[in-house]
All heavy atoms as a GROMACS GRO file, in nm:
protein
  612
    1MET      N    1   1.915  -1.961   2.667
    1MET     CA    2   1.773  -1.999   2.663
    1MET      C    3   1.699  -1.912   2.570
    1MET      O    4   1.613  -1.962   2.499
    1MET     CB    5   1.718  -1.977   2.815
    1MET     CG    6   1.574  -2.009   2.809
    1MET     SD    7   1.518  -2.004   2.992
    1MET     CE    8   1.346  -1.981   2.964
    2GLY      N    9   1.733  -1.786   2.554
    2GLY     CA   10   1.661  -1.693   2.467
    2GLY      C   11   1.678  -1.733   2.322
    2GLY      O   12   1.586  -1.702   2.243
    3SER      N   13   1.784  -1.786   2.279
    3SER     CA   14   1.814  -1.830   2.146
    3SER      C   15   1.725  -1.950   2.098
    3SER      O   16   1.716  -1.977   1.986
    3SER     CB   17   1.955  -1.845   2.117
    3SER     OG   18   2.008  -1.955   2.191
    4ASN      N   19   1.674  -2.030   2.202
    4ASN     CA   20   1.612  -2.152   2.168
    4ASN      C   21   1.462  -2.136   2.188
    4ASN      O   22   1.392  -2.241   2.204
    4ASN     CB   23   1.660  -2.267   2.260
    4ASN     CG   24   1.808  -2.303   2.229
    4ASN    OD1   25   1.848  -2.288   2.106
    4ASN    ND2   26   1.886  -2.343   2.321
    5LEU      N   27   1.406  -2.016   2.191
    5LEU     CA   28   1.269  -2.005   2.213
    5LEU      C   29   1.183  -2.066   2.114
    5LEU      O   30   1.075  -2.123   2.134
    5LEU     CB   31   1.225  -1.845   2.226
    5LEU     CG   32   1.280  -1.782   2.345
    5LEU    CD1   33   1.244  -1.638   2.340
    5LEU    CD2   34   1.214  -1.842   2.475
    6ASN      N   35   1.227  -2.059   1.982
    6ASN     CA   36   1.148  -2.119   1.875
    6ASN      C   37   1.200  -2.250   1.824
    6ASN      O   38   1.197  -2.282   1.707
    6ASN     CB   39   1.136  -2.021   1.757
    6ASN     CG   40   1.055  -1.895   1.798
    6ASN    OD1   41   0.965  -1.906   1.877
    6ASN    ND2   42   1.094  -1.783   1.739
    7SER      N   43   1.273  -2.333   1.910
    7SER     CA   44   1.334  -2.441   1.870
    7SER      C   45   1.232  -2.549   1.818
    7SER      O   46   1.277  -2.645   1.744
    7SER     CB   47   1.417  -2.502   1.986
    7SER     OG   48   1.335  -2.538   2.090
    8ASN      N   49   1.109  -2.550   1.853
    8ASN     CA   50   1.016  -2.642   1.814
    8ASN      C   51   0.964  -2.623   1.668
    8ASN      O   52   0.908  -2.711   1.602
    8ASN     CB   53   0.894  -2.648   1.907
    8ASN     CG   54   0.934  -2.708   2.048
    8ASN    OD1   55   1.031  -2.777   2.052
    8ASN    ND2   56   0.856  -2.666   2.140
    9GLU      N   57   0.989  -2.503   1.620
    9GLU     CA   58   0.937  -2.464   1.484
    9GLU      C   59   1.040  -2.500   1.381
    9GLU      O   60   1.173  -2.472   1.409
    9GLU     CB   61   0.906  -2.318   1.476
    9GLU     CG   62   0.785  -2.284   1.563
    9GLU     CD   63   0.753  -2.137   1.544
    9GLU    OE1   64   0.785  -2.075   1.450
    9GLU    OE2   65   0.686  -2.085   1.635
   10PRO      N   66   1.012  -2.560   1.271
   10PRO     CA   67   1.116  -2.594   1.168
   10PRO      C   68   1.179  -2.468   1.106
   10PRO      O   69   1.106  -2.359   1.090
   10PRO     CB   70   1.042  -2.665   1.057
   10PRO     CG   71   0.894  -2.623   1.075
   10PRO     CD   72   0.882  -2.590   1.224
   11GLN      N   73   1.307  -2.462   1.080
   11GLN     CA   74   1.380  -2.351   1.021
   11GLN      C   75   1.356  -2.361   0.867
   11GLN      O   76   1.369  -2.462   0.810
   11GLN     CB   77   1.520  -2.359   1.055
   11GLN     CG   78   1.550  -2.346   1.199
   11GLN     CD   79   1.516  -2.208   1.253
   11GLN    OE1   80   1.530  -2.108   1.186
   11GLN    NE2   81   1.460  -2.211   1.375
   12ILE      N   82   1.319  -2.250   0.811
   12ILE     CA   83   1.304  -2.244   0.666
   12ILE      C   84   1.424  -2.173   0.598
   12ILE      O   85   1.460  -2.066   0.635
   12ILE     CB   86   1.170  -2.162   0.632
   12ILE    CG1   87   1.052  -2.232   0.696
   12ILE    CG2   88   1.153  -2.146   0.481
   12ILE    CD1   89   0.917  -2.150   0.684
   13LYS      N   90   1.475  -2.245   0.497
   13LYS     CA   91   1.592  -2.193   0.428
   13LYS      C   92   1.539  -2.141   0.292
   13LYS      O   93   1.468  -2.214   0.220
   13LYS     CB   94   1.687  -2.296   0.406
   13LYS     CG   95   1.749  -2.359   0.534
   13LYS     CD   96   1.843  -2.261   0.594
   13LYS     CE   97   1.902  -2.335   0.716
   13LYS     NZ   98   1.997  -2.248   0.785
   14LEU      N   99   1.561  -2.010   0.258
   14LEU     CA  100   1.515  -1.956   0.138
   14LEU      C  101   1.639  -1.940   0.036
   14LEU      O  102   1.745  -1.905   0.080
   14LEU     CB  103   1.456  -1.821   0.160
   14LEU     CG  104   1.325  -1.815   0.252
   14LEU    CD1  105   1.289  -1.673   0.278
   14LEU    CD2  106   1.221  -1.894   0.183
   15SER      N  107   1.600  -1.961  -0.085
   15SER     CA  108   1.711  -1.938  -0.187
   15SER      C  109   1.721  -1.795  -0.208
   15SER      O  110   1.639  -1.714  -0.177
   15SER     CB  111   1.678  -2.020  -0.310
   15SER     OG  112   1.560  -1.958  -0.377
   16THR      N  113   1.830  -1.766  -0.290
   16THR     CA  114   1.847  -1.619  -0.321
   16THR      C  115   1.737  -1.565  -0.406
   16THR      O  116   1.696  -1.451  -0.382
   16THR     CB  117   1.987  -1.602  -0.390
   16THR    OG1  118   2.094  -1.662  -0.315
   16THR    CG2  119   2.020  -1.464  -0.422
   17SER      N  120   1.689  -1.642  -0.498
   17SER     CA  121   1.580  -1.590  -0.586
   17SER      C  122   1.449  -1.573  -0.506
   17SER      O  123   1.377  -1.473  -0.531
   17SER     CB  124   1.557  -1.691  -0.695
   17SER     OG  125   1.512  -1.820  -0.651
   18GLU      N  126   1.424  -1.663  -0.400
   18GLU     CA  127   1.310  -1.650  -0.320
   18GLU      C  128   1.325  -1.524  -0.230
   18GLU      O  129   1.222  -1.453  -0.203
   18GLU     CB  130   1.284  -1.771  -0.240
   18GLU     CG  131   1.244  -1.896  -0.308
   18GLU     CD  132   1.245  -2.018  -0.226
   18GLU    OE1  133   1.331  -2.028  -0.140
   18GLU    OE2  134   1.160  -2.104  -0.255
   19LYS      N  135   1.434  -1.492  -0.184
   19LYS     CA  136   1.465  -1.375  -0.107
   19LYS      C  137   1.439  -1.254  -0.184
   19LYS      O  138   1.376  -1.160  -0.145
   19LYS     CB  139   1.601  -1.380  -0.039
   19LYS     CG  140   1.623  -1.473   0.075
   19LYS     CD  141   1.762  -1.468   0.119
   19LYS     CE  142   1.787  -1.577   0.227
   19LYS     NZ  143   1.923  -1.580   0.273
   20LEU      N  144   1.487  -1.252  -0.304
   20LEU     CA  145   1.469  -1.128  -0.394
   20LEU      C  146   1.333  -1.113  -0.426
   20LEU      O  147   1.275  -1.002  -0.424
   20LEU     CB  148   1.551  -1.144  -0.524
   20LEU     CG  149   1.698  -1.144  -0.513
   20LEU    CD1  150   1.769  -1.172  -0.641
   20LEU    CD2  151   1.744  -0.999  -0.464
   21LYS      N  152   1.254  -1.224  -0.453
   21LYS     CA  153   1.109  -1.209  -0.479
   21LYS      C  154   1.034  -1.154  -0.352
   21LYS      O  155   0.944  -1.066  -0.371
   21LYS     CB  156   1.046  -1.355  -0.513
   21LYS     CG  157   0.906  -1.343  -0.550
   21LYS     CD  158   0.848  -1.486  -0.589
   21LYS     CE  159   0.707  -1.480  -0.623
   21LYS     NZ  160   0.642  -1.610  -0.642
   22LEU      N  161   1.067  -1.203  -0.237
   22LEU     CA  162   1.008  -1.152  -0.110
   22LEU      C  163   1.038  -1.002  -0.096
   22LEU      O  164   0.948  -0.921  -0.059
   22LEU     CB  165   1.047  -1.225   0.007
   22LEU     CG  166   0.994  -1.374   0.022
   22LEU    CD1  167   1.055  -1.446   0.136
   22LEU    CD2  168   0.836  -1.361   0.036
   23GLU      N  169   1.161  -0.965  -0.125
   23GLU     CA  170   1.196  -0.819  -0.114
   23GLU      C  171   1.125  -0.736  -0.219
   23GLU      O  172   1.077  -0.620  -0.180
   23GLU     CB  173   1.352  -0.805  -0.135
   23GLU     CG  174   1.440  -0.855  -0.018
   23GLU     CD  175   1.580  -0.852  -0.051
   23GLU    OE1  176   1.623  -0.786  -0.153
   23GLU    OE2  177   1.660  -0.904   0.032
   24ARG      N  178   1.102  -0.778  -0.337
   24ARG     CA  179   1.028  -0.712  -0.439
   24ARG      C  180   0.880  -0.695  -0.393
   24ARG      O  181   0.825  -0.584  -0.402
   24ARG     CB  182   1.026  -0.781  -0.572
   24ARG     CG  183   1.136  -0.722  -0.664
   24ARG     CD  184   1.135  -0.788  -0.805
   24ARG     NE  185   1.233  -0.895  -0.810
   24ARG     CZ  186   1.213  -1.018  -0.830
   24ARG    NH1  187   1.088  -1.060  -0.873
   24ARG    NH2  188   1.305  -1.108  -0.834
   25GLU      N  189   0.822  -0.805  -0.341
   25GLU     CA  190   0.680  -0.800  -0.296
   25GLU      C  191   0.670  -0.699  -0.175
   25GLU      O  192   0.574  -0.628  -0.172
   25GLU     CB  193   0.637  -0.939  -0.248
   25GLU     CG  194   0.614  -1.028  -0.360
   25GLU     CD  195   0.576  -1.172  -0.326
   25GLU    OE1  196   0.544  -1.188  -0.199
   25GLU    OE2  197   0.570  -1.254  -0.401
   26MET      N  198   0.766  -0.704  -0.089
   26MET     CA  199   0.763  -0.603   0.023
   26MET      C  200   0.774  -0.468  -0.027
   26MET      O  201   0.704  -0.369   0.016
   26MET     CB  202   0.878  -0.632   0.123
   26MET     CG  203   0.871  -0.539   0.240
   26MET     SD  204   0.722  -0.537   0.336
   26MET     CE  205   0.748  -0.685   0.435
   27LYS      N  206   0.854  -0.439  -0.127
   27LYS     CA  207   0.874  -0.306  -0.182
   27LYS      C  208   0.742  -0.261  -0.250
   27LYS      O  209   0.699  -0.143  -0.227
   27LYS     CB  210   0.987  -0.306  -0.287
   27LYS     CG  211   1.019  -0.170  -0.343
   27LYS     CD  212   1.135  -0.179  -0.438
   27LYS     CE  213   1.166  -0.043  -0.502
   27LYS     NZ  214   1.274  -0.053  -0.592
   28HIS      N  215   0.667  -0.342  -0.319
   28HIS     CA  216   0.550  -0.322  -0.383
   28HIS      C  217   0.451  -0.284  -0.276
   28HIS      O  218   0.363  -0.189  -0.292
   28HIS     CB  219   0.495  -0.435  -0.476
   28HIS     CG  220   0.558  -0.430  -0.612
   28HIS    ND1  221   0.574  -0.551  -0.679
   28HIS    CD2  222   0.603  -0.339  -0.687
   28HIS    CE1  223   0.631  -0.524  -0.798
   28HIS    NE2  224   0.642  -0.392  -0.805
   29GLN      N  225   0.444  -0.364  -0.166
   29GLN     CA  226   0.338  -0.337  -0.067
   29GLN      C  227   0.372  -0.200   0.002
   29GLN      O  228   0.271  -0.125   0.034
   29GLN     CB  229   0.344  -0.444   0.047
   29GLN     CG  230   0.300  -0.570  -0.003
   29GLN     CD  231   0.304  -0.688   0.095
   29GLN    OE1  232   0.364  -0.670   0.208
   29GLN    NE2  233   0.263  -0.799   0.063
   30ILE      N  234   0.491  -0.163   0.030
   30ILE     CA  235   0.532  -0.028   0.083
   30ILE      C  236   0.483   0.084  -0.012
   30ILE      O  237   0.434   0.181   0.031
   30ILE     CB  238   0.680  -0.033   0.129
   30ILE    CG1  239   0.702  -0.124   0.236
   30ILE    CG2  240   0.715   0.120   0.159
   30ILE    CD1  241   0.845  -0.147   0.281
   31ILE      N  242   0.524   0.063  -0.135
   31ILE     CA  243   0.489   0.175  -0.234
   31ILE      C  244   0.336   0.179  -0.251
   31ILE      O  245   0.283   0.299  -0.244
   31ILE     CB  246   0.543   0.139  -0.371
   31ILE    CG1  247   0.696   0.148  -0.378
   31ILE    CG2  248   0.483   0.219  -0.483
   31ILE    CD1  249   0.763   0.098  -0.491
   32THR      N  250   0.260   0.076  -0.244
   32THR     CA  251   0.121   0.083  -0.251
   32THR      C  252   0.064   0.152  -0.121
   32THR      O  253  -0.030   0.234  -0.140
   32THR     CB  254   0.057  -0.062  -0.262
   32THR    OG1  255   0.112  -0.123  -0.380
   32THR    CG2  256  -0.101  -0.055  -0.277
   33PHE      N  257   0.111   0.109  -0.011
   33PHE     CA  258   0.064   0.172   0.108
   33PHE      C  259   0.086   0.318   0.115
   33PHE      O  260   0.004   0.405   0.146
   33PHE     CB  261   0.134   0.110   0.226
   33PHE     CG  262   0.102   0.158   0.368
   33PHE    CD1  263  -0.031   0.135   0.421
   33PHE    CD2  264   0.186   0.239   0.436
   33PHE    CE1  265  -0.065   0.179   0.536
   33PHE    CE2  266   0.150   0.293   0.559
   33PHE     CZ  267   0.023   0.267   0.615
   34ALA      N  268   0.213   0.360   0.067
   34ALA     CA  269   0.242   0.503   0.065
   34ALA      C  270   0.152   0.583  -0.029
   34ALA      O  271   0.104   0.693   0.000
   34ALA     CB  272   0.390   0.525   0.025
   35LEU      N  273   0.120   0.522  -0.153
   35LEU     CA  274   0.040   0.585  -0.245
   35LEU      C  275  -0.106   0.604  -0.187
   35LEU      O  276  -0.169   0.708  -0.213
   35LEU     CB  277   0.035   0.508  -0.377
   35LEU     CG  278   0.156   0.528  -0.463
   35LEU    CD1  279   0.153   0.427  -0.576
   35LEU    CD2  280   0.167   0.676  -0.516
   36MET      N  281  -0.149   0.499  -0.122
   36MET     CA  282  -0.296   0.502  -0.063
   36MET      C  283  -0.298   0.609   0.039
   36MET      O  284  -0.401   0.682   0.047
   36MET     CB  285  -0.336   0.366  -0.010
   36MET     CG  286  -0.336   0.258  -0.114
   36MET     SD  287  -0.447   0.298  -0.261
   36MET     CE  288  -0.319   0.290  -0.384
   37ILE      N  289  -0.196   0.623   0.125
   37ILE     CA  290  -0.197   0.720   0.232
   37ILE      C  291  -0.191   0.868   0.163
   37ILE      O  292  -0.259   0.952   0.208
   37ILE     CB  293  -0.070   0.705   0.324
   37ILE    CG1  294  -0.084   0.575   0.402
   37ILE    CG2  295  -0.055   0.825   0.423
   37ILE    CD1  296  -0.204   0.580   0.492
   38PHE      N  297  -0.104   0.880   0.056
   38PHE     CA  298  -0.095   1.003  -0.018
   38PHE      C  299  -0.233   1.050  -0.074
   38PHE      O  300  -0.280   1.157  -0.048
   38PHE     CB  301   0.008   0.995  -0.122
   38PHE     CG  302   0.006   1.111  -0.218
   38PHE    CD1  303   0.060   1.236  -0.171
   38PHE    CD2  304  -0.048   1.108  -0.345
   38PHE    CE1  305   0.064   1.343  -0.259
   38PHE    CE2  306  -0.047   1.214  -0.427
   38PHE     CZ  307   0.005   1.334  -0.387
   39PHE      N  308  -0.298   0.951  -0.145
   39PHE     CA  309  -0.430   0.984  -0.205
   39PHE      C  310  -0.537   1.015  -0.095
   39PHE      O  311  -0.620   1.111  -0.115
   39PHE     CB  312  -0.475   0.879  -0.295
   39PHE     CG  313  -0.409   0.874  -0.427
   39PHE    CD1  314  -0.334   0.770  -0.471
   39PHE    CD2  315  -0.412   0.998  -0.504
   39PHE    CE1  316  -0.265   0.768  -0.583
   39PHE    CE2  317  -0.352   0.985  -0.633
   39PHE     CZ  318  -0.276   0.881  -0.668
   40THR      N  319  -0.529   0.946   0.009
   40THR     CA  320  -0.628   0.972   0.125
   40THR      C  321  -0.607   1.116   0.193
   40THR      O  322  -0.697   1.193   0.211
   40THR     CB  323  -0.616   0.857   0.233
   40THR    OG1  324  -0.646   0.738   0.162
   40THR    CG2  325  -0.721   0.886   0.346
   41ALA      N  326  -0.469   1.138   0.208
   41ALA     CA  327  -0.441   1.269   0.266
   41ALA      C  328  -0.480   1.382   0.165
   41ALA      O  329  -0.524   1.496   0.202
   41ALA     CB  330  -0.294   1.271   0.300
   42LEU      N  331  -0.453   1.353   0.034
   42LEU     CA  332  -0.486   1.454  -0.068
   42LEU      C  333  -0.637   1.484  -0.066
   42LEU      O  334  -0.679   1.598  -0.076
   42LEU     CB  335  -0.441   1.405  -0.198
   42LEU     CG  336  -0.480   1.493  -0.315
   42LEU    CD1  337  -0.389   1.624  -0.313
   42LEU    CD2  338  -0.438   1.422  -0.449
   43ALA      N  339  -0.714   1.383  -0.058
   43ALA     CA  340  -0.864   1.402  -0.043
   43ALA      C  341  -0.904   1.480   0.078
   43ALA      O  342  -0.982   1.580   0.064
   43ALA     CB  343  -0.934   1.263  -0.046
   44PHE      N  344  -0.850   1.445   0.200
   44PHE     CA  345  -0.884   1.523   0.311
   44PHE      C  346  -0.845   1.660   0.308
   44PHE      O  347  -0.917   1.758   0.343
   44PHE     CB  348  -0.822   1.455   0.438
   44PHE     CG  349  -0.898   1.343   0.496
   44PHE    CD1  350  -0.862   1.210   0.471
   44PHE    CD2  351  -1.022   1.361   0.565
   44PHE    CE1  352  -0.936   1.109   0.521
   44PHE    CE2  353  -1.098   1.261   0.610
   44PHE     CZ  354  -1.051   1.127   0.589
   45LEU      N  355  -0.718   1.691   0.262
   45LEU     CA  356  -0.670   1.825   0.254
   45LEU      C  357  -0.736   1.908   0.149
   45LEU      O  358  -0.759   2.029   0.178
   45LEU     CB  359  -0.512   1.828   0.227
   45LEU     CG  360  -0.425   1.765   0.335
   45LEU    CD1  361  -0.280   1.759   0.286
   45LEU    CD2  362  -0.431   1.852   0.458
   46ALA      N  363  -0.774   1.849   0.038
   46ALA     CA  364  -0.844   1.929  -0.063
   46ALA      C  365  -0.975   1.975  -0.016
   46ALA      O  366  -1.018   2.086  -0.036
   46ALA     CB  367  -0.848   1.849  -0.186
   47ILE      N  368  -1.048   1.884   0.051
   47ILE     CA  369  -1.181   1.925   0.104
   47ILE      C  370  -1.174   2.016   0.227
   47ILE      O  371  -1.245   2.114   0.236
   47ILE     CB  372  -1.263   1.793   0.135
   47ILE    CG1  373  -1.270   1.703   0.014
   47ILE    CG2  374  -1.398   1.836   0.192
   47ILE    CD1  375  -1.343   1.768  -0.107
   48ALA      N  376  -1.083   1.985   0.308
   48ALA     CA  377  -1.068   2.064   0.433
   48ALA      C  378  -1.028   2.216   0.408
   48ALA      O  379  -1.063   2.300   0.478
   48ALA     CB  380  -0.980   2.003   0.539
   49SER      N  381  -0.936   2.223   0.307
   49SER     CA  382  -0.885   2.356   0.284
   49SER      C  383  -0.969   2.438   0.174
   49SER      O  384  -0.929   2.544   0.135
   49SER     CB  385  -0.737   2.351   0.228
   49SER     OG  386  -0.741   2.281   0.106
   50ASP      N  387  -1.075   2.381   0.128
   50ASP     CA  388  -1.167   2.449   0.032
   50ASP      C  389  -1.090   2.478  -0.104
   50ASP      O  390  -1.128   2.575  -0.171
   50ASP     CB  391  -1.226   2.567   0.096
   50ASP     CG  392  -1.321   2.541   0.202
   50ASP    OD1  393  -1.390   2.429   0.201
   50ASP    OD2  394  -1.345   2.624   0.290
   51ILE      N  395  -0.999   2.404  -0.130
   51ILE     CA  396  -0.937   2.417  -0.261
   51ILE      C  397  -1.022   2.369  -0.377
   51ILE      O  398  -1.029   2.434  -0.487
   51ILE     CB  399  -0.794   2.337  -0.266
   51ILE    CG1  400  -0.690   2.395  -0.178
   51ILE    CG2  401  -0.738   2.332  -0.411
   51ILE    CD1  402  -0.574   2.315  -0.160
   52ILE      N  403  -1.098   2.268  -0.343
   52ILE     CA  404  -1.195   2.215  -0.444
   52ILE      C  405  -1.327   2.278  -0.425
   52ILE      O  406  -1.375   2.286  -0.307
   52ILE     CB  407  -1.196   2.054  -0.419
   52ILE    CG1  408  -1.070   1.992  -0.442
   52ILE    CG2  409  -1.302   1.999  -0.518
   52ILE    CD1  410  -1.004   2.007  -0.576
   53PRO      N  411  -1.390   2.329  -0.526
   53PRO     CA  412  -1.524   2.391  -0.506
   53PRO      C  413  -1.627   2.287  -0.466
   53PRO      O  414  -1.613   2.165  -0.492
   53PRO     CB  415  -1.560   2.435  -0.653
   53PRO     CG  416  -1.432   2.427  -0.730
   53PRO     CD  417  -1.343   2.337  -0.660
   54ALA      N  418  -1.726   2.331  -0.385
   54ALA     CA  419  -1.821   2.244  -0.335
   54ALA      C  420  -1.897   2.155  -0.437
   54ALA      O  421  -1.934   2.036  -0.408
   54ALA     CB  422  -1.923   2.319  -0.252
   55SER      N  423  -1.909   2.212  -0.555
   55SER     CA  424  -1.991   2.142  -0.655
   55SER      C  425  -1.904   2.027  -0.718
   55SER      O  426  -1.956   1.938  -0.780
   55SER     CB  427  -2.031   2.234  -0.771
   55SER     OG  428  -1.912   2.295  -0.831
   56PHE      N  429  -1.774   2.038  -0.702
   56PHE     CA  430  -1.673   1.926  -0.754
   56PHE      C  431  -1.632   1.846  -0.644
   56PHE      O  432  -1.540   1.746  -0.679
   56PHE     CB  433  -1.566   2.007  -0.831
   56PHE     CG  434  -1.479   1.909  -0.902
   56PHE    CD1  435  -1.528   1.825  -1.008
   56PHE    CD2  436  -1.348   1.894  -0.873
   56PHE    CE1  437  -1.453   1.743  -1.080
   56PHE    CE2  438  -1.257   1.807  -0.948
   56PHE     CZ  439  -1.313   1.726  -1.053
   57ALA      N  440  -1.671   1.862  -0.522
   57ALA     CA  441  -1.599   1.780  -0.409
   57ALA      C  442  -1.635   1.634  -0.418
   57ALA      O  443  -1.548   1.553  -0.402
   57ALA     CB  444  -1.657   1.839  -0.276
   58VAL      N  445  -1.764   1.593  -0.444
   58VAL     CA  446  -1.801   1.457  -0.449
   58VAL      C  447  -1.727   1.388  -0.576
   58VAL      O  448  -1.674   1.282  -0.562
   58VAL     CB  449  -1.948   1.435  -0.446
   58VAL    CG1  450  -1.986   1.287  -0.479
   58VAL    CG2  451  -2.007   1.483  -0.316
   59PRO      N  452  -1.743   1.449  -0.689
   59PRO     CA  453  -1.672   1.386  -0.803
   59PRO      C  454  -1.514   1.370  -0.783
   59PRO      O  455  -1.461   1.269  -0.824
   59PRO     CB  456  -1.708   1.476  -0.923
   59PRO     CG  457  -1.819   1.547  -0.883
   59PRO     CD  458  -1.823   1.561  -0.737
   60PHE      N  459  -1.459   1.464  -0.715
   60PHE     CA  460  -1.316   1.470  -0.692
   60PHE      C  461  -1.279   1.346  -0.598
   60PHE      O  462  -1.184   1.268  -0.622
   60PHE     CB  463  -1.274   1.594  -0.629
   60PHE     CG  464  -1.125   1.600  -0.587
   60PHE    CD1  465  -1.030   1.618  -0.697
   60PHE    CD2  466  -1.078   1.592  -0.461
   60PHE    CE1  467  -0.898   1.616  -0.667
   60PHE    CE2  468  -0.950   1.592  -0.426
   60PHE     CZ  469  -0.854   1.607  -0.525
   61ILE      N  470  -1.362   1.329  -0.498
   61ILE     CA  471  -1.342   1.217  -0.398
   61ILE      C  472  -1.360   1.081  -0.475
   61ILE      O  473  -1.280   0.988  -0.454
   61ILE     CB  474  -1.433   1.224  -0.283
   61ILE    CG1  475  -1.405   1.344  -0.209
   61ILE    CG2  476  -1.425   1.106  -0.197
   61ILE    CD1  477  -1.278   1.348  -0.130
   62LEU      N  478  -1.463   1.071  -0.558
   62LEU     CA  479  -1.488   0.945  -0.646
   62LEU      C  480  -1.369   0.921  -0.742
   62LEU      O  481  -1.334   0.803  -0.765
   62LEU     CB  482  -1.622   0.959  -0.705
   62LEU     CG  483  -1.742   0.954  -0.615
   62LEU    CD1  484  -1.873   0.978  -0.698
   62LEU    CD2  485  -1.737   0.821  -0.535
   63ILE      N  486  -1.324   1.022  -0.798
   63ILE     CA  487  -1.205   1.014  -0.889
   63ILE      C  488  -1.082   0.956  -0.815
   63ILE      O  489  -1.019   0.861  -0.853
   63ILE     CB  490  -1.172   1.142  -0.962
   63ILE    CG1  491  -1.273   1.178  -1.060
   63ILE    CG2  492  -1.035   1.140  -1.033
   63ILE    CD1  493  -1.274   1.319  -1.118
   64LEU      N  494  -1.055   1.013  -0.696
   64LEU     CA  495  -0.941   0.961  -0.619
   64LEU      C  496  -0.962   0.819  -0.574
   64LEU      O  497  -0.874   0.744  -0.573
   64LEU     CB  498  -0.916   1.055  -0.499
   64LEU     CG  499  -0.856   1.190  -0.531
   64LEU    CD1  500  -0.842   1.266  -0.406
   64LEU    CD2  501  -0.720   1.172  -0.595
   65ALA      N  502  -1.089   0.791  -0.542
   65ALA     CA  503  -1.121   0.648  -0.501
   65ALA      C  504  -1.099   0.551  -0.622
   65ALA      O  505  -1.054   0.441  -0.607
   65ALA     CB  506  -1.262   0.643  -0.450
   66ALA      N  507  -1.140   0.596  -0.734
   66ALA     CA  508  -1.126   0.513  -0.851
   66ALA      C  509  -0.977   0.492  -0.885
   66ALA      O  510  -0.935   0.380  -0.919
   66ALA     CB  511  -1.192   0.571  -0.973
   67VAL      N  512  -0.900   0.599  -0.863
   67VAL     CA  513  -0.754   0.578  -0.887
   67VAL      C  514  -0.700   0.487  -0.784
   67VAL      O  515  -0.611   0.401  -0.816
   67VAL     CB  516  -0.684   0.724  -0.879
   67VAL    CG1  517  -0.533   0.703  -0.877
   67VAL    CG2  518  -0.724   0.808  -0.993
   68GLN      N  519  -0.734   0.494  -0.663
   68GLN     CA  520  -0.687   0.394  -0.568
   68GLN      C  521  -0.728   0.252  -0.596
   68GLN      O  522  -0.647   0.168  -0.574
   68GLN     CB  523  -0.745   0.435  -0.423
   68GLN     CG  524  -0.673   0.555  -0.364
   68GLN     CD  525  -0.721   0.583  -0.222
   68GLN    OE1  526  -0.824   0.530  -0.179
   68GLN    NE2  527  -0.646   0.664  -0.157
   69VAL      N  528  -0.853   0.228  -0.645
   69VAL     CA  529  -0.893   0.093  -0.678
   69VAL      C  530  -0.807   0.048  -0.790
   69VAL      O  531  -0.767  -0.072  -0.790
   69VAL     CB  532  -1.044   0.096  -0.716
   69VAL    CG1  533  -1.086  -0.029  -0.790
   69VAL    CG2  534  -1.130   0.112  -0.594
   70ILE      N  535  -0.786   0.134  -0.886
   70ILE     CA  536  -0.701   0.087  -1.009
   70ILE      C  537  -0.557   0.053  -0.964
   70ILE      O  538  -0.509  -0.050  -1.013
   70ILE     CB  539  -0.706   0.192  -1.119
   70ILE    CG1  540  -0.843   0.205  -1.184
   70ILE    CG2  541  -0.593   0.176  -1.223
   70ILE    CD1  542  -0.865   0.322  -1.273
   71LEU      N  543  -0.499   0.135  -0.876
   71LEU     CA  544  -0.367   0.111  -0.834
   71LEU      C  545  -0.363  -0.026  -0.744
   71LEU      O  546  -0.267  -0.098  -0.762
   71LEU     CB  547  -0.315   0.224  -0.750
   71LEU     CG  548  -0.269   0.342  -0.832
   71LEU    CD1  549  -0.234   0.458  -0.732
   71LEU    CD2  550  -0.160   0.315  -0.915
   72GLN      N  551  -0.460  -0.044  -0.666
   72GLN     CA  552  -0.468  -0.167  -0.588
   72GLN      C  553  -0.484  -0.282  -0.677
   72GLN      O  554  -0.407  -0.383  -0.653
   72GLN     CB  555  -0.583  -0.158  -0.489
   72GLN     CG  556  -0.572  -0.069  -0.369
   72GLN     CD  557  -0.481  -0.130  -0.269
   72GLN    OE1  558  -0.441  -0.237  -0.274
   72GLN    NE2  559  -0.439  -0.039  -0.162
   73LEU      N  560  -0.557  -0.285  -0.777
   73LEU     CA  561  -0.578  -0.389  -0.871
   73LEU      C  562  -0.454  -0.412  -0.945
   73LEU      O  563  -0.407  -0.528  -0.971
   73LEU     CB  564  -0.692  -0.373  -0.964
   73LEU     CG  565  -0.829  -0.384  -0.894
   73LEU    CD1  566  -0.941  -0.342  -0.997
   73LEU    CD2  567  -0.853  -0.523  -0.836
   74TYR      N  568  -0.380  -0.319  -0.992
   74TYR     CA  569  -0.258  -0.324  -1.060
   74TYR      C  570  -0.154  -0.382  -0.980
   74TYR      O  571  -0.084  -0.482  -1.028
   74TYR     CB  572  -0.205  -0.186  -1.109
   74TYR     CG  573  -0.070  -0.180  -1.164
   74TYR    CD1  574  -0.050  -0.239  -1.294
   74TYR    CD2  575   0.039  -0.144  -1.095
   74TYR    CE1  576   0.079  -0.238  -1.358
   74TYR    CE2  577   0.162  -0.147  -1.152
   74TYR     CZ  578   0.188  -0.192  -1.279
   74TYR     OH  579   0.300  -0.197  -1.337
   75TYR      N  580  -0.138  -0.341  -0.855
   75TYR     CA  581  -0.033  -0.402  -0.768
   75TYR      C  582  -0.072  -0.546  -0.730
   75TYR      O  583   0.010  -0.630  -0.699
   75TYR     CB  584  -0.003  -0.322  -0.648
   75TYR     CG  585   0.088  -0.200  -0.689
   75TYR    CD1  586   0.052  -0.074  -0.685
   75TYR    CD2  587   0.218  -0.226  -0.721
   75TYR    CE1  588   0.128   0.029  -0.713
   75TYR    CE2  589   0.302  -0.120  -0.753
   75TYR     CZ  590   0.267   0.009  -0.757
   75TYR     OH  591   0.352   0.102  -0.787
   76LEU      N  592  -0.197  -0.578  -0.722
   76LEU     CA  593  -0.240  -0.711  -0.692
   76LEU      C  594  -0.209  -0.808  -0.804
   76LEU      O  595  -0.170  -0.923  -0.781
   76LEU     CB  596  -0.394  -0.713  -0.661
   76LEU     CG  597  -0.461  -0.837  -0.628
   76LEU    CD1  598  -0.414  -0.890  -0.496
   76LEU    CD2  599  -0.612  -0.834  -0.642
   77CYS      N  600  -0.218  -0.755  -0.921
   77CYS     CA  601  -0.198  -0.843  -1.041
   77CYS      C  602  -0.051  -0.857  -1.089
   77CYS      O  603  -0.018  -0.939  -1.170
   77CYS     CB  604  -0.280  -0.798  -1.158
   77CYS     SG  605  -0.455  -0.812  -1.136
   78THR      N  606   0.032  -0.776  -1.026
   78THR     CA  607   0.176  -0.778  -1.061
   78THR      C  608   0.254  -0.872  -0.964
   78THR      O  609   0.222  -0.903  -0.860
   78THR     CB  610   0.244  -0.640  -1.063
   78THR    OG1  611   0.233  -0.583  -0.935
   78THR    CG2  612   0.191  -0.561  -1.171
   0.00000   0.00000   0.00000
């Protein structure tokens, strides 16, 4: 019974090239997610630990945000 739970849904057969394309897209998504987490953590740690002078804190955060936007657009277009 457990193996027939989705018997009403059609089964989709993917070709090898389609599987490779999906794997590449998943890899790009994971890399992008990891980079965004890294940049966000970098921003929090830099401000919380006072590594960045107070006068440069806002420009530093904006620079990191701009880098994130550029990376998001790059991975969106690839």
